[in-house]
Backbone as ProteinMPNN parsed JSONL, in Angstrom:
{"seq_chain_A": "MSLVIVGGNECMEREYIELCRKYNCKAKVYTKMCRGLQNIGQPDLMVLFTNTVSHKMIKCALTGAKSCDIPVARSHTSSKAALKNILDSYVNA", "coords_chain_A": {"N_chain_A": [[21.016, -31.657, -28.083], [21.843, -28.403, -29.124], [22.311, -25.077, -27.974], [22.251, -21.525, -28.405], [22.511, -18.772, -26.445], [21.58, -15.521, -26.472], [22.116, -12.503, -24.995], [20.792, -11.626, -21.769], [21.762, -11.785, -18.274], [25.038, -11.202, -17.02], [25.772, -12.333, -14.571], [24.149, -14.507, -14.461], [24.993, -16.426, -16.217], [26.209, -18.95, -15.62], [24.069, -20.245, -14.373], [22.227, -20.393, -16.488], [23.584, -22.188, -18.171], [23.754, -24.464, -16.519], [21.026, -25.073, -16.207], [20.388, -25.731, -18.835], [21.92, -28.026, -19.091], [20.476, -29.779, -17.485], [18.407, -30.366, -19.165], [19.672, -31.878, -21.008], [21.146, -30.417, -22.908], [23.55, -28.543, -24.753], [25.036, -25.43, -24.193], [25.884, -22.152, -25.328], [26.652, -18.969, -24.148], [26.119, -15.612, -24.799], [26.493, -12.635, -23.539], [27.418, -10.172, -24.087], [28.38, -8.101, -26.876], [30.589, -9.572, -28.949], [32.956, -9.573, -31.291], [30.979, -9.655, -33.225], [29.397, -11.96, -32.894], [30.63, -14.212, -34.132], [31.426, -16.898, -33.775], [29.237, -18.715, -33.377], [28.478, -21.108, -34.439], [26.583, -23.993, -35.484], [23.884, -24.12, -34.056], [20.977, -25.819, -32.654], [18.933, -24.262, -31.749], [18.303, -20.817, -31.144], [18.227, -18.696, -28.445], [16.874, -15.677, -27.581], [17.174, -13.067, -25.501], [15.475, -10.3, -25.262], [15.274, -7.966, -23.726], [17.664, -7.314, -22.457], [19.563, -6.745, -24.354], [21.358, -5.008, -26.885], [20.127, -3.154, -29.736], [21.702, -3.443, -31.965], [23.032, -5.85, -31.458], [20.878, -7.626, -31.461], [20.051, -7.429, -34.121], [22.328, -8.407, -35.442], [22.41, -11.035, -34.427], [19.977, -12.066, -35.389], [20.294, -11.889, -38.185], [22.398, -13.682, -38.527], [21.166, -16.038, -37.649], [19.128, -16.281, -39.519], [20.52, -16.667, -41.905], [21.587, -19.187, -41.518], [19.418, -20.803, -41.109], [18.401, -21.162, -38.442], [16.224, -21.782, -35.809], [14.579, -19.298, -33.814], [13.966, -18.378, -30.518], [12.289, -16.018, -28.717], [12.396, -13.958, -25.823], [11.181, -11.586, -23.581], [11.953, -11.199, -20.959], [14.848, -12.061, -19.009], [15.03, -14.193, -17.262], [15.581, -17.158, -15.251], [13.353, -18.756, -15.161], [12.029, -18.003, -17.499], [13.772, -19.031, -19.431], [13.496, -21.715, -18.781], [10.828, -22.18, -19.517], [11.037, -21.855, -22.284], [12.784, -23.956, -22.911], [11.191, -26.102, -22.101], [9.165, -25.996, -24.047], [10.549, -26.321, -26.494], [12.484, -28.407, -26.267], [11.226, -30.626, -25.089], [9.249, -31.065, -26.878]], "CA_chain_A": [[20.569, -30.399, -28.667], [22.732, -27.3, -28.784], [21.649, -23.781, -27.886], [22.997, -20.288, -28.25], [21.713, -17.802, -25.699], [22.06, -14.167, -26.74], [21.557, -11.585, -24.018], [20.738, -12.113, -20.396], [22.638, -11.141, -17.295], [26.333, -11.859, -16.872], [25.821, -13.115, -13.335], [23.287, -15.684, -14.625], [25.533, -17.307, -17.254], [26.391, -20.296, -15.096], [22.749, -20.834, -14.131], [21.674, -20.739, -17.793], [24.27, -23.388, -18.652], [23.349, -25.591, -15.678], [19.644, -25.417, -16.544], [20.418, -26.416, -20.126], [22.457, -29.376, -18.848], [19.387, -30.595, -16.949], [17.614, -30.765, -20.318], [20.622, -32.543, -21.903], [21.483, -29.488, -23.98], [24.793, -27.792, -24.647], [24.7, -24.019, -24.385], [26.854, -21.062, -25.352], [25.964, -17.764, -23.696], [26.734, -14.358, -25.216], [25.804, -11.517, -22.897], [27.96, -8.946, -24.674], [28.751, -8.166, -28.277], [31.998, -9.907, -29.103], [33.315, -9.867, -32.681], [29.792, -9.863, -34.051], [28.868, -13.318, -32.71], [31.163, -14.98, -35.247], [31.647, -18.317, -33.513], [28.064, -19.374, -32.796], [28.4, -22.461, -34.973], [25.296, -24.423, -36.037], [23.04, -24.624, -32.962], [19.623, -26.246, -32.997], [18.008, -23.208, -31.331], [18.867, -19.586, -30.601], [17.36, -18.038, -27.473], [17.179, -14.255, -27.616], [16.583, -12.288, -24.409], [15.442, -9.005, -25.93], [15.307, -6.819, -22.818], [19.015, -7.004, -21.991], [20.44, -6.774, -25.522], [21.283, -3.82, -27.724], [19.481, -3.358, -31.026], [22.744, -3.904, -32.881], [23.285, -7.254, -31.191], [19.695, -8.351, -31.923], [20.106, -7.458, -35.582], [23.421, -9.305, -35.801], [22.007, -12.406, -34.1], [18.895, -12.488, -36.278], [20.818, -12.117, -39.535], [23.152, -14.932, -38.471], [20.219, -17.141, -37.533], [18.392, -16.404, -40.773], [21.394, -17.207, -42.944], [21.859, -20.606, -41.225], [18.127, -21.449, -40.827], [18.338, -21.523, -37.032], [15.007, -21.244, -35.175], [14.846, -18.313, -32.767], [12.955, -18.216, -29.469], [12.487, -14.711, -28.091], [11.778, -13.716, -24.529], [11.466, -10.226, -23.122], [12.676, -11.277, -19.688], [16.027, -12.933, -19.064], [15.046, -14.959, -16.021], [15.765, -18.6, -15.348], [12.024, -19.305, -15.443], [11.747, -17.779, -18.918], [14.554, -20.021, -20.161], [12.883, -23.021, -18.506], [9.628, -22.278, -20.365], [11.492, -22.052, -23.659], [13.305, -25.314, -23.0], [10.047, -27.014, -22.03], [8.41, -26.012, -25.293], [11.344, -26.746, -27.634], [13.214, -29.65, -26.061], [10.3, -31.707, -24.778], [8.172, -31.113, -27.881]], "C_chain_A": [[21.524, -29.309, -28.228], [21.974, -25.976, -28.877], [22.68, -22.661, -27.922], [22.058, -19.314, -27.565], [22.347, -16.433, -25.906], [21.345, -13.226, -25.796], [21.558, -12.2, -22.64], [21.708, -11.36, -19.504], [23.934, -11.933, -17.165], [26.38, -12.757, -15.65], [24.98, -14.39, -13.432], [23.836, -16.69, -15.634], [25.64, -18.743, -16.785], [25.047, -20.985, -14.864], [22.051, -21.21, -15.434], [22.274, -22.056, -18.283], [23.856, -24.614, -17.841], [21.912, -26.025, -15.968], [19.591, -26.158, -17.881], [20.964, -27.834, -19.98], [21.385, -30.312, -18.305], [18.469, -31.106, -18.058], [18.461, -31.482, -21.369], [20.933, -31.697, -23.135], [22.844, -28.851, -23.698], [24.472, -26.34, -24.958], [25.938, -23.147, -24.441], [26.077, -19.804, -25.0], [26.776, -16.549, -24.128], [25.949, -13.216, -24.591], [26.27, -10.176, -23.448], [28.305, -9.183, -26.133], [30.243, -8.441, -28.374], [32.254, -10.358, -30.539], [32.106, -10.23, -33.532], [29.218, -11.262, -33.986], [29.344, -14.256, -33.824], [31.182, -16.48, -34.99], [30.432, -18.992, -32.861], [27.915, -20.796, -33.303], [27.049, -22.741, -35.611], [24.409, -24.978, -34.932], [21.668, -25.05, -33.483], [18.589, -25.168, -32.671], [18.787, -22.005, -30.828], [17.826, -18.96, -29.684], [17.809, -16.584, -27.401], [16.421, -13.553, -26.498], [16.615, -10.82, -24.833], [15.559, -7.809, -24.999], [16.731, -6.382, -22.472], [20.029, -6.954, -23.127], [20.273, -5.479, -26.309], [20.625, -4.168, -29.061], [20.486, -3.895, -32.041], [23.008, -5.397, -32.702], [22.103, -8.117, -31.629], [19.742, -8.508, -33.44], [21.178, -8.431, -36.064], [23.042, -10.765, -35.558], [20.936, -12.908, -35.062], [19.377, -12.709, -37.705], [21.645, -13.397, -39.587], [22.241, -16.143, -38.411], [19.47, -17.362, -38.842], [19.249, -17.038, -41.86], [21.673, -18.695, -42.748], [20.592, -21.403, -40.931], [18.044, -21.995, -39.409], [17.044, -20.958, -36.46], [15.364, -20.346, -33.996], [13.663, -18.265, -31.813], [13.257, -16.914, -28.757], [11.757, -14.652, -26.76], [12.151, -12.316, -24.087], [12.25, -10.24, -21.814], [13.833, -12.264, -19.817], [16.156, -13.755, -17.787], [15.27, -16.442, -16.302], [14.44, -19.281, -15.687], [11.648, -19.13, -16.916], [12.511, -18.78, -19.775], [13.965, -21.418, -19.977], [11.64, -23.221, -19.363], [9.994, -22.527, -21.815], [11.996, -23.482, -23.854], [12.182, -26.353, -22.932], [9.331, -27.123, -23.374], [9.223, -26.535, -26.482], [11.992, -28.109, -27.462], [12.26, -30.822, -25.853], [9.174, -31.833, -25.805], [8.28, -32.343, -28.76]], "O_chain_A": [[21.967, -29.294, -27.08], [21.118, -25.787, -29.741], [23.829, -22.839, -27.52], [20.952, -19.059, -28.04], [23.507, -16.216, -25.558], [20.117, -13.153, -25.791], [22.251, -13.185, -22.386], [22.38, -10.423, -19.933], [23.934, -13.163, -17.195], [26.97, -13.836, -15.697], [25.089, -15.263, -12.571], [23.198, -17.713, -15.882], [25.206, -19.659, -17.484], [24.908, -22.178, -15.131], [21.359, -22.226, -15.493], [21.551, -22.935, -18.753], [23.631, -25.684, -18.407], [21.617, -27.22, -15.973], [18.825, -27.11, -18.032], [20.513, -28.744, -20.675], [21.378, -31.501, -18.622], [17.831, -32.149, -17.913], [18.013, -31.671, -22.5], [20.975, -32.202, -24.257], [23.227, -28.653, -22.545], [23.717, -26.055, -25.887], [26.908, -23.361, -23.714], [24.97, -19.594, -25.495], [27.975, -16.466, -23.859], [24.865, -12.87, -25.061], [25.589, -9.163, -23.289], [28.498, -10.319, -26.567], [31.061, -7.635, -27.931], [31.8, -11.43, -30.941], [32.214, -11.03, -34.461], [28.602, -11.71, -34.952], [28.549, -15.005, -34.389], [30.97, -17.259, -35.919], [30.582, -19.752, -31.904], [27.275, -21.615, -32.642], [26.438, -21.854, -36.205], [24.196, -26.189, -34.871], [21.26, -24.693, -34.588], [17.499, -25.156, -33.244], [19.811, -22.156, -30.162], [16.689, -18.721, -30.09], [18.987, -16.299, -27.185], [15.194, -13.45, -26.531], [17.661, -10.174, -24.768], [15.917, -6.722, -25.454], [16.971, -5.2, -22.222], [21.228, -7.103, -22.891], [19.176, -4.925, -26.385], [20.578, -5.332, -29.458], [20.136, -4.72, -32.885], [23.187, -6.122, -33.681], [22.304, -9.228, -32.121], [19.5, -9.592, -33.969], [20.946, -9.195, -37.001], [23.322, -11.63, -36.389], [20.988, -14.057, -35.5], [18.909, -13.633, -38.372], [21.602, -14.121, -40.581], [22.512, -17.162, -39.048], [19.207, -18.502, -39.226], [18.762, -17.851, -42.645], [21.968, -19.396, -43.716], [20.68, -22.567, -40.542], [17.664, -23.147, -39.198], [16.785, -19.763, -36.608], [16.327, -20.602, -33.273], [12.513, -18.131, -32.231], [14.361, -16.725, -28.248], [10.672, -15.207, -26.589], [13.306, -11.907, -24.206], [13.111, -9.388, -21.592], [13.794, -13.183, -20.635], [17.261, -13.983, -17.294], [15.161, -16.905, -17.438], [14.416, -20.271, -16.419], [11.022, -20.009, -17.508], [11.965, -19.319, -20.737], [13.942, -22.212, -20.918], [11.417, -24.315, -19.882], [9.343, -23.316, -22.499], [11.67, -24.133, -24.847], [12.227, -27.366, -23.63], [8.937, -28.214, -23.788], [8.651, -27.135, -27.392], [12.047, -28.89, -28.412], [12.482, -31.903, -26.399], [8.249, -32.623, -25.618], [7.456, -32.537, -29.653]]}, "name": "protein", "num_of_chains": 1, "seq": "MSLVIVGGNECMEREYIELCRKYNCKAKVYTKMCRGLQNIGQPDLMVLFTNTVSHKMIKCALTGAKSCDIPVARSHTSSKAALKNILDSYVNA"}
């Protein structure tokens, strides 16, 4: 399973990726707006941490997800525990 994580803290990028590896998932993390999220590809799930993201980046991510029919999981907090809960519900379902 492949994931795209939009938002979160820069210092937590490595921990997000390592947690996804424990669930046998590949993850790309975008904590900042870079070229409008052009190279997200075709992930199986988009995780959106809404507290640490600008409105412009949320809008860009949601329009990209909608055009490619990518499911979006939103979380207000960008903690490792929040990502773990999302992974538990989507990966182990």
